[in-house]
C-alpha positions as CSV (number, residue, x, y, z in Angstrom):
1,X,0.1,-0.1,-0.1
2,X,1.1,3.4,-1.0
3,X,1.9,5.5,2.1
4,X,0.3,9.1,1.6
5,X,3.2,11.9,0.4
6,X,4.3,14.0,3.1
7,X,7.7,14.7,1.2
8,X,8.4,16.2,-2.2
9,X,11.3,15.3,-4.3
10,X,12.4,17.7,-6.8
11,X,14.5,16.4,-9.7
12,X,15.6,19.1,-12.6
13,X,16.5,17.3,-15.6
14,X,18.0,17.9,-19.1
15,X,18.5,15.2,-21.7
16,X,19.2,12.5,-19.1
17,X,17.7,9.3,-20.9
18,X,20.4,6.8,-20.1
19,X,20.6,7.9,-16.4
20,X,16.7,7.4,-16.3
21,X,16.9,4.2,-17.6
22,X,19.2,3.0,-14.7
23,X,17.7,5.1,-11.8
24,X,14.0,4.9,-12.6
25,X,12.8,2.1,-10.7
26,X,14.7,2.7,-7.5
27,X,13.2,6.2,-7.5
28,X,9.6,4.9,-8.2
29,X,10.2,3.1,-5.2
30,X,10.3,6.4,-2.8
31,X,6.8,6.7,-4.1
32,X,5.9,4.0,-1.6
33,X,7.5,5.8,1.4
34,X,5.6,8.6,1.0
35,X,7.3,11.0,-1.5
36,X,6.4,13.0,-4.0
37,X,8.4,12.7,-7.2
38,X,8.4,16.0,-9.6
39,X,10.6,15.9,-12.6
40,X,11.3,19.3,-14.1
41,X,12.6,19.2,-17.1
42,X,14.5,22.2,-19.1
43,X,13.8,21.1,-22.9
44,X,15.0,17.8,-23.3
45,X,15.9,16.6,-26.9
46,X,16.1,12.9,-25.9
47,X,13.5,10.5,-24.5
48,X,13.6,11.6,-21.1
49,X,10.0,12.9,-20.9
50,X,9.1,9.9,-22.8
51,X,10.4,7.7,-20.2
52,X,8.7,9.5,-17.4
53,X,5.5,9.8,-18.9
54,X,5.6,6.0,-19.7
55,X,6.7,5.7,-16.0
56,X,3.5,7.6,-14.7
57,X,5.7,10.4,-13.5
58,X,4.7,13.8,-13.0
59,X,6.6,15.9,-15.3
60,X,6.7,20.0,-15.3
61,X,8.0,21.7,-18.4
62,X,10.2,24.8,-17.6
63,X,13.1,27.1,-19.2
64,X,16.8,25.9,-18.8
65,X,18.6,26.7,-15.6
66,X,19.1,24.4,-12.7
67,X,17.6,27.2,-10.0
68,X,15.0,27.9,-12.6
69,X,14.0,24.5,-12.5
70,X,13.9,23.5,-9.0
71,X,12.0,26.6,-7.8
72,X,9.3,26.0,-10.3
73,X,9.2,22.3,-8.5
74,X,8.7,23.7,-5.7
75,X,6.1,25.6,-6.0
76,X,4.0,22.4,-7.9
77,X,4.9,20.5,-4.5
78,X,1.7,19.4,-2.2
79,X,4.1,18.2,0.8
80,X,5.6,21.1,3.8
81,X,9.3,18.9,3.2
82,X,11.1,19.6,0.2
83,X,14.3,17.8,-1.0
84,X,15.8,19.1,-3.9
85,X,17.9,15.9,-6.0
86,X,20.0,15.8,-8.5
87,X,19.4,12.7,-11.4
88,X,22.7,11.3,-10.7
89,X,22.6,10.9,-7.4
90,X,21.5,7.6,-5.6
91,X,20.0,8.4,-1.8
92,X,20.4,6.1,1.2
93,X,18.0,3.5,2.3
94,X,15.4,4.6,4.4
95,X,16.2,8.3,3.2
96,X,12.3,9.7,3.8
97,X,12.9,8.5,7.4
98,X,15.6,10.7,7.8
99,X,14.6,13.7,6.3
100,X,11.6,13.6,8.6
101,X,13.6,13.0,11.4
102,X,16.0,15.8,11.0
103,X,12.8,18.1,9.9
104,X,10.1,16.7,12.3
105,X,7.4,18.3,13.1
106,X,7.8,19.0,16.7
107,X,10.4,21.8,16.3
108,X,13.1,19.8,17.6
109,X,14.7,19.1,14.5
110,X,16.1,21.8,12.3
111,X,14.7,23.8,9.5
112,X,16.9,22.3,6.3
113,X,20.3,20.1,6.1
114,X,22.1,18.1,3.5
115,X,23.5,14.4,3.4
116,X,27.2,13.4,3.6
117,X,28.1,12.6,-0.2
118,X,30.3,9.5,-1.6
119,X,31.5,10.0,-5.2
120,X,31.6,6.8,-7.2
121,X,34.4,6.8,-10.0
122,X,37.4,4.9,-10.9
123,X,40.0,7.5,-9.7
124,X,40.8,7.3,-6.1
125,X,41.1,10.7,-5.5
126,X,37.2,11.0,-5.6
127,X,36.7,9.1,-2.4
128,X,38.9,11.9,-0.6
129,X,37.3,14.6,-2.6
130,X,33.8,13.6,-1.5
131,X,35.0,13.5,2.4
132,X,36.8,17.3,1.7
133,X,33.5,18.5,0.7
134,X,31.5,16.8,4.0
135,X,34.3,18.2,6.5
136,X,34.4,21.5,4.3
137,X,30.4,21.5,4.9
138,X,30.3,20.7,8.6
139,X,32.9,23.4,9.1
140,X,31.4,26.4,7.3
141,X,27.4,25.1,7.1
142,X,27.6,25.6,3.5
143,X,26.4,22.7,1.7
144,X,26.4,21.8,-2.2
145,X,24.0,20.0,-4.6
146,X,25.9,17.1,-4.6
147,X,24.9,16.2,-1.1
148,X,21.3,16.5,-1.8
149,X,19.7,19.9,0.4
150,X,16.5,19.4,2.1
151,X,14.4,22.0,3.8
152,X,11.0,23.0,5.1
153,X,8.5,24.6,2.8
154,X,8.5,27.3,5.2
155,X,12.2,27.9,5.2
156,X,12.4,28.0,1.4
157,X,10.1,30.7,0.8
158,X,11.1,32.7,3.6
159,X,14.6,33.0,1.9
160,X,12.9,33.4,-1.5
161,X,13.9,29.7,-3.2
162,X,17.1,29.7,-5.2
163,X,18.8,32.4,-6.6
164,X,18.2,32.7,-10.3
165,X,21.7,32.7,-11.4
166,X,23.2,30.1,-13.5
167,X,25.9,28.8,-11.0
168,X,26.3,28.7,-7.5
169,X,22.8,28.7,-6.9
170,X,23.7,26.1,-4.1
171,X,26.3,27.9,-2.5
172,X,24.0,31.4,-2.1
173,X,20.7,29.2,-1.2
174,X,23.0,27.9,2.0
175,X,24.3,31.2,2.7
176,X,20.9,32.5,2.8
177,X,19.5,29.2,4.9
178,X,22.4,29.6,7.5
179,X,21.2,33.3,8.0
180,X,18.0,31.7,9.7
181,X,19.6,28.0,10.8
182,X,22.5,25.9,10.9
183,X,22.2,23.0,8.7
184,X,21.2,19.6,9.9
185,X,24.3,17.4,8.5
186,X,23.3,13.8,8.1
187,X,26.5,11.4,8.4
188,X,24.3,9.1,5.8
189,X,25.7,9.1,2.4
190,X,24.2,9.8,-1.2
191,X,26.2,8.4,-4.0
192,X,26.7,10.5,-6.8
193,X,28.3,9.9,-10.1
194,X,31.8,11.1,-11.0
195,X,31.1,11.5,-14.6
196,X,32.0,15.0,-14.9
197,X,35.1,14.9,-12.6
198,X,36.6,12.2,-14.8
199,X,35.4,13.3,-18.1
200,X,37.3,16.5,-17.5
201,X,40.2,15.4,-15.4
202,X,39.9,14.9,-11.7
203,X,43.0,17.2,-10.7
204,X,42.1,19.7,-13.1
205,X,38.3,19.6,-11.7
206,X,39.2,19.8,-8.2
207,X,41.5,22.9,-9.3
208,X,38.4,24.6,-11.2
209,X,36.0,24.1,-8.2
210,X,38.2,25.5,-5.7
211,X,38.9,28.5,-8.0
212,X,35.4,29.3,-8.8
213,X,34.5,29.0,-5.1
214,X,37.3,31.4,-4.1
215,X,36.3,33.7,-6.9
216,X,32.7,33.6,-6.0
217,X,33.5,34.3,-2.4
218,X,35.8,37.3,-3.6
219,X,32.6,38.8,-5.0
220,X,32.8,38.0,-8.5
221,X,29.3,37.5,-10.3
222,X,27.7,34.1,-10.9
223,X,27.2,35.5,-14.6
224,X,30.8,36.4,-15.3
225,X,31.6,32.7,-13.6
226,X,29.6,30.9,-15.9
227,X,31.0,32.1,-18.9
228,X,34.6,31.1,-17.5
229,X,33.1,27.5,-16.5
230,X,32.1,27.3,-20.4
C-alpha cells in the first residue's frame, strides 16, 4: 500500500535518458515511502520525458537552468518537506525517514540540511574529494547540490527560493538558509556520479571548483563565472 505523500522530491533534468533508464526503478520505490516525485524538464531533446510519462511520473516543463527548474518544481509541491535531488545522485536506504527525523514537526529538529556525499568512480581521489566536501560543509555550514539539500517549505519561501543565477545557486542558497538556521549535516551518504570529474580530469576539476568558489567568495558574479566555467 502506498503511503500518503509528506515529502516532495524535486528532480531537475535535461537530456538524462541514459541515467533515467538506470535510476527510474529505484526512484519509483520512493513513492511507496511517502514521497511525491516532481521531475522538472528543462527542454530535453532525447526521450527523457517519454520515459517518465511512460512510467507514470509527474513532469513539469520549464526553461533550462537548475535554479529555475528547482523553484518551479517547489511551486508544484504538495507537501511541507522539500528535497532537491540530482538525477545522477542515489539516496541512501530509508532516506525519507531520515529527512522526516531531521525536519520533524515537533520543532526539535532543524529547518534544513543535507546528506554526506560519496563520489562514485574509478579514480582514487574521488573518495577523498567527497570526504573533503563533507568536512568543509560541517565546518562552514554551506552545502552543495551534490549533497542533496532538504528543507521545510516555509524556510524555502522565507529565503525566496533558489537565486536565479546560472552557477553557485546551491552555495548562495546555503548562505541564505544559514542566516536563519544551521544545517542538519547527516552522516548518511548519498552516492553521486563522478562522471564530470573523470571526463574533465579529476585534478583539473578539483582546481577549477576551488578556484570558482574562491572567486565567488571574493565577489565575482555568477554570470561572469559561468562564462569562464564554460
